[in-house]
N, C-alpha and C positions, 0 to 999 in steps of 0.2 A: 504494500500500500504506500503510495506517495502522498506526503503531507507537507504543506507549506505552513511553517510555524514560526512564532516569535519566541526567542529565548528570554525568559523572565529572570532566571538566575542560574548560576553555575556553582556547584559545590563539590568539594573533594570528600571522598569517603574512604577511610583506611581502616582495616581490621586484620586480625590474624585468623586465618582459616585453617582447615585441615592440612593444606599443602603449603602453609607459610603466609607471609604478608600479602594482602590483597589491596591494591590501590585502584580506585574508581573515580571517574569524574562524571557527575550526573548533571544533566541539563533539565531544568524545569521549564516546560514549554506550554504555550497555548496555541491551539490550531487557528490559523488565519486563512484557511482555504476559503475561497469565495462562496462555494456552495456546500451545504451540509457539513459544517465544521463540528468537531467535538465540543460539547458544552463545558466539560471540566478540563483543568490543566492535567498534564501528564509528564512523566519523566522519561528522558532518553539517556541511555548509558553509552558514553563514547567508547569506541574500540581503543585498544592500546595505541594503534597507529594514529588515530584521530586525536587522542589525548596528547601525544608528543607534539603534534603539529598545531593544535588549536587551543590548548589549555589556557584559560584566562583571557581569551580573545572573542568569545561569542556572546557575552552578556548584552542584551538589548538588540541583538541583530536578528534579521529574518533568515531562516534557513529552510532548505528543502530536505526532508528526511525520507529515506526509503526504509520503511518499517517492516520487519519480517517476523518478529516474535513479541507477543505481549504476555505479561504475567502480573498478577496482583502482588503488591508488596505490602508492607505493614500498614494496617488501616485501610486496606482495599485500594490504595492508590495504584494506578497502572504504570508499569515501567516497560519500555520498549527497547528492543535491540534492533540493529539494522546497520544502515550506513548513512553518512552525511553526504548527500548528493550535491548540494550547492549552497554557497553562502551568498546572500543578496547584498 
């Protein structure tokens, strides 16, 4: 699914998992698609390659995301995986 979204905030998440230290960068986004946009905000998890290239640079920008996997996180908030297709 392709979504045009605005990045509301960017935050780092670090924790120790079963396989060692895990570092994540999570974008909180709102859908800005012209037709049939999501009502709620959602999270997008940057891939390690995207994190190296774009960490700290996406806040307040419009992006196009290619979303391939959705899962509910704590409190029922949706978190998506996929790829960052374009930065506007």
